[in-house]
C-alpha positions in Angstrom: 116.8 99.8 117.7 114.3 97.2 116.9 112.8 96.5 113.4 109.6 98.2 114.3 111.5 101.3 115.4 113.5 101.3 112.2 110.3 101.0 110.1 108.6 103.8 112.0 111.7 106.0 111.6 111.8 105.3 107.9 108.1 106.2 107.5 108.6 109.5 109.4 111.7 110.4 107.3 109.9 109.4 104.1 106.8 111.5 104.7 108.9 114.5 105.8 110.9 114.3 102.7 107.7 113.9 100.6 106.4 117.2 102.0 109.6 118.9 100.8 109.5 117.3 97.4 105.8 117.8 96.6 105.8 121.5 95.7 109.0 121.3 93.6 108.4 122.0 89.9 104.6 122.1 90.4 102.6 123.7 87.7 99.2 124.9 88.8 96.0 124.7 86.7 95.9 128.5 86.7 99.4 128.7 85.2 98.7 126.1 82.6 95.3 127.7 81.8 93.2 124.5 82.1 91.1 124.9 85.2 88.9 121.9 85.9 85.4 123.1 87.1 85.0 122.7 90.8 88.8 123.0 91.6 90.9 125.9 92.7 93.3 127.6 90.2 96.1 126.7 92.6 95.5 122.9 92.2 98.3 121.0 90.5 97.8 120.4 86.7 99.9 117.3 86.7 101.0 116.1 90.2 103.3 113.3 89.0 102.9 111.5 92.3 104.8 108.4 91.2 107.8 110.3 90.1 107.8 112.4 93.3 107.5 109.2 95.4 110.6 107.7 93.7 112.5 111.0 94.2 111.4 111.0 97.9 112.6 107.4 98.3 116.0 108.2 96.7 116.5 111.0 99.3 114.9 109.3 102.3 117.0 106.1 102.2 120.4 107.9 102.8 118.9 110.3 105.4 117.4 107.3 107.2 120.6 105.3 107.0 122.5 108.2 108.6 120.0 108.5 111.4 120.1 104.8 112.1 123.9 104.9 112.2 123.8 107.7 114.7 121.3 106.0 116.9 123.0 102.6 116.8 126.4 104.0 117.4 125.2 105.6 120.6 126.5 109.0 119.5 123.2 110.5 120.5 121.1 108.8 123.1 117.7 109.4 124.8 119.6 110.9 127.8 121.1 113.5 125.6 117.6 114.7 124.7 116.5 114.8 128.3 116.7 118.6 128.8 114.6 118.7 131.9 116.4 115.8 133.6 113.2 113.7 134.1 115.2 110.5 133.7 117.3 111.4 136.7 121.1 111.8 136.8 123.1 109.3 134.8 124.3 106.4 136.9 128.0 106.1 137.6 129.3 102.6 137.4 132.9 103.4 137.8 133.6 103.6 141.6 
């Protein structure tokens, strides 16, 4: 795995984790009773994006580290995900 692959994998894991963290403990403007004109009542009253970005990072780093360890160890390879055998049969070097 190259450095670019590792960065892209981290970005994917981070954003997927962010989408899980965003709705947690969210109070809507309708629940608070302070609806800003021109917005929906389901809009967040206080999104706390910085706090949620920190929480996302705290969860994304260990998830990313586990995925990198699995990929680098060779436990799961691209051939394992080739369900339609488009890469051809695995080559046998022991003859």
